[in-house]
C-alpha positions, -999 to 999 in steps of 0.1 A, spaced: 231 -445 -514 211 -446 -482 241 -459 -462 232 -455 -424 269 -453 -416 273 -421 -437 242 -408 -421 257 -412 -386 288 -393 -397 267 -365 -412 247 -364 -380 279 -360 -360 289 -331 -382 255 -315 -377 259 -317 -339 293 -299 -343 276 -273 -365 251 -265 -338 278 -262 -313 298 -239 -336 269 -215 -339 265 -214 -301 301 -203 -296 303 -179 -325 324 -148 -323 315 -126 -293 300 -92 -299 324 -63 -296 355 -81 -308 364 -63 -341 391 -86 -354 385 -123 -347 414 -146 -343 421 -168 -373 424 -203 -357 430 -220 -390 460 -200 -403 487 -224 -413 515 -201 -426 535 -196 -394 563 -218 -409 578 -213 -443 591 -242 -463 618 -241 -489 592 -243 -517 572 -215 -500 602 -192 -502 607 -200 -539 571 -191 -546 573 -159 -527 603 -148 -547 584 -153 -580 550 -138 -569 555 -106 -589 566 -124 -621 543 -124 -651 521 -99 -669 494 -78 -652 462 -76 -672 436 -56 -653 428 -75 -622 447 -106 -633 482 -119 -634 493 -141 -663 523 -162 -655 538 -184 -683 568 -207 -681 585 -231 -704 607 -261 -696 631 -276 -722 650 -307 -713 670 -336 -727 678 -369 -710 681 -406 -711 657 -435 -703 670 -471 -703 636 -488 -705 611 -466 -723 584 -493 -726 588 -505 -690 596 -540 -704 605 -570 -683 630 -585 -707 635 -566 -740 645 -533 -726 650 -504 -751 671 -474 -741 665 -440 -757 675 -403 -757 645 -383 -745 635 -347 -753 610 -330 -731 591 -297 -733 564 -284 -711 545 -251 -715 525 -239 -685 504 -207 -682 488 -198 -649 461 -170 -646 451 -158 -613 430 -128 -600 445 -101 -578 413 -89 -560 407 -79 -524 378 -103 -522 368 -134 -542 392 -153 -565 393 -166 -600 422 -188 -614 430 -211 -643 458 -229 -659 469 -246 -691 496 -273 -690 510 -290 -721 538 -315 -713 554 -333 -742 580 -361 -745 598 -373 -776 621 -403 -780 647 -408 -807 628 -440 -817 602 -418 -835 577 -420 -806 562 -389 -791 534 -381 -766 518 -349 -756 493 -342 -729 469 -313 -726 455 -302 -693 433 -272 -685 414 -261 -654 395 -231 -641 381 -225 -606 371 -198 -583 359 -187 -548 330 -163 -540 332 -147 -505 297 -142 -492 309 -127 -459 339 -130 -436 332 -166 -427 313 -181 -456 327 -188 -491 315 -208 -521 340 -226 -544 336 -243 -578 356 -254 -608 360 -274 -640 389 -294 -654 397 -313 -686 427 -334 -696 439 -355 -725 466 -378 -712 489 -405 -725 492 -435 -701 527 -449 -694 535 -484 -707 541 -495 -671 503 -496 -665 498 -523 -692 493 -559 -682 523 -582 -682 533 -593 -717 511 -568 -736 531 -550 -763 514 -520 -781 524 -499 -811 517 -468 -790 506 -462 -754 469 -458 -745 455 -423 -745 424 -412 -725 403 -381 -717 392 -370 -683 368 -343 -673 355 -331 -639 336 -305 -620 332 -296 -583 312 -272 -561 316 -267 -524 315 -243 -494 334 -233 -463 318 -218 -432 338 -206 -402 323 -200 -367 352 -187 -345 369 -220 -335 348 -242 -358 351 -246 -395 327 -266 -418 332 -275 -454 313 -295 -480 321 -306 -515 306 -325 -544 326 -338 -573 319 -356 -606 347 -371 -627 346 -389 -660 374 -410 -675 372 -422 -712 399 -445 -725 406 -450 -762 414 -484 -776 450 -493 -785 466 -515 -811 488 -546 -806 521 -547 -824 504 -574 -845 478 -549 -857 449 -564 -837 429 -540 -815 435 -537 -778 401 -528 -763 400 -508 -730 364 -495 -730 358 -515 -698 379 -489 -680 356 -460 -688 340 -448 -655 322 -420 -639 327 -413 -602 305 -390 -581 316 -381 -546 303 -359 -519 315 -351 -484 314 -331 -453 341 -320 -429 342 -303 -395 373 -288 -378 375 -276 -342 405 -254 -332 418 -265 -298 444 -237 -300 456 -213 -327 482 -239 -337 461 -272 -335 427 -283 -346 408 -316 -347 387 -327 -376 361 -353 -386 353 -360 -423 328 -382 -441 329 -389 -479 306 -411 -500 312 -422 -536 295 -439 -565 316 -455 -593 296 -463 -625 314 -481 -653 302 -476 -688 302 -514 -697 281 -539 -679 276 -577 -685 272 -592 -710 294 -567 -727 321 -575 -701 325 -605 -678 324 -585 -645 302 -557 -632 326 -533 -616 301 -507 -604 306 -499 -567 295 -475 -540 312 -468 -507 323 -443 -481 352 -432 -460 353 -416 -425 384 -400 -411 393 -383 -378 425 -366 -372 445 -335 -363 457 -305 -383 486 -284 -369 513 -258 -374 538 -259 -346 561 -229 -350 597 -236 -359 590 -274 -358 564 -289 -381 530 -285 -397 506 -308 -415 476 -330 -411 471 -367 -402 438 -386 -404 429 -422 -396 395 -439 -401 376 -466 -420 366 -472 -456 340 -495 -472 334 -502 -508 304 -525 -518 296 -540 -551 264 -537 -571 266 -574 -579 249 -594 -551 268 -619 -531 302 -602 -532 320 -593 -500 325 -556 -493 361 -543 -495 367 -528 -460 396 -517 -439 416 -489 -423 417 -456 -441 446 -432 -436 458 -400 -451 484 -375 -440 512 -351 -449 537 -336 -424 564 -310 -431 593 -310 -406 617 -280 -404 650 -293 -388 666 -261 -400 654 -229 -416 670 -240 -449 658 -276 -448 623 -290 -453 615 -327 -449 581 -338 -461 564 -371 -451 533 -384 -468 511 -415 -465 477 -427 -478 457 -459 -476 425 -462 -497 404 -485 -519 406 -479 -556 393 -494 -588 414 -522 -603 417 -529 -640 437 -562 -640 418 -591 -655 393 -606 -630 398 -578 -604 373 -552 -593 392 -533 -566 425 -530 -548 437 -515 -515 464 -489 -523 491 -481 -497 514 -452 -506 543 -437 -486 568 -410 -495 596 -389 -481 612 -358 -497 640 -335 -486 646 -300 -499 678 -281 -490 683 -244 -498 721 -246 -502 721 -210 -515 693 -186 -522 694 -196 -558 704 -233 -555 679 -259 -543 689 -295 -538 663 -322 -535 660 -359 -527 628 -380 -526 617 -416 -524 584 -434 -525 570 -469 -518 536 -483 -529 519 -516 -522 487 -526 -540 468 -556 -527 441 -568 -552 409 -580 -537 395 -606 -561 426 -621 -576 460 -633 -562 482 -604 -570 503 -579 -550 523 -551 -566 552 -533 -550 567 -501 -564 597 -481 -553 613 -450 -567 641 -426 -557 649 -393 -573 676 -366 -568 677 -332 -583 690 -296 -583 676 -263 -594 700 -234 -600 684 -200 -606 706 -180 -630 683 -150 -626 646 -146 -618 636 -156 -653 660 -184 -661 670 -215 -641 687 -248 -648 673 -281 -635 689 -315 -631 672 -348 -621 683 -385 -619 661 -413 -607 652 -450 -605 618 -467 -604 608 -503 -603 578 -526 -599 577 -561 -585 544 -581 -590 537 -613 -571 509 -640 -570 492 -664 -594 478 -634 -614 509 -613 -612 514 -582 -634 543 -565 -650 578 -564 -634 603 -537 -646 632 -514 -637 637 -479 -652 666 -455 -648 662 -419 -660 682 -387 -661 677 -353 -676 690 -317 -676 670 -288 -687 663 -250 -686 632 -233 -673 621 -199 -686 597 -178 -667 582 -144 -673 
């Protein structure tokens, strides 16, 4: 890429690295302080995971943990239509199998996830997701990580352009791989990671029988980044990160009207913390820039932000705040990129040891760069999980989601209400 701005960020990380080596752990101290431990607080979900840690089958040095969700519910707008809404009874099933090592050093893990949804209107969709990853510990402070993942997914109707009606939703394949490292020098921690991710969409079919082509959405993204953390105290650290990306779309003009290939970077600075009995999380603010391969187009630039904070007002209550602002690919006609703004709040309440109540809401605002379009999405969900015993639990969820699109090139507007009740079986 040769971007001088990314070079400056990498240089700053190199300076921090040299400083870290200079203040490495003093000789004679047998047990160094872990300045980056972030488990001093325990959330509601943490306690639920701890209670299920010894579930599953042991196979040598591995744990195999399967679970199955069976649910039935209702959706009042299954095609996310603006006018001709269609309500349906919905049946869901999801099989998950997690495999994880139980070694003193190193780690190997994998998972298979097969969610399926069936409507009484003779429509069904099944995803298939698999991933494997691991960590190799070279010494106390240096680790290497890597992994692979693959997924076959069904895209929701709500992602279609306004007015498009298909016989079945679009399906697509995605595959990715990553490698990285983490190095700790006493109060300083450094990490690097490189990712490659391929997305391949399959053409759909209009209700009229004509093909709906989506090959212009096929893309390969390569990203690579560095990050440095400095622990001010055992509870708080500052960080600086720099990430670059290249997005290469399969189709170029004249096969398509627009060349959507881009390259860019993001730089973030922020704080990571775990304040006992109060809150923990991470917040970063910085700058992004995404430039186009096509000459003469203005770069998409702006403020980047990413953060998640857990607040513990009570031992039995966890409130989670999340926010992110970034530049993403856009697939609306005439658009290349959009700036995505996402915000969410979730509350989990452990009413009893075996009864968890939850409430969440989210708001998103997408501003398209090359066309006159702004999308606003809002959702709210409430739920309850009741554990009959360690292997069987009941789950209930109700929710509402909607999208409002504005501008001369507006997209789809819709409202959807859903509700379901189910049983989760775990071994």
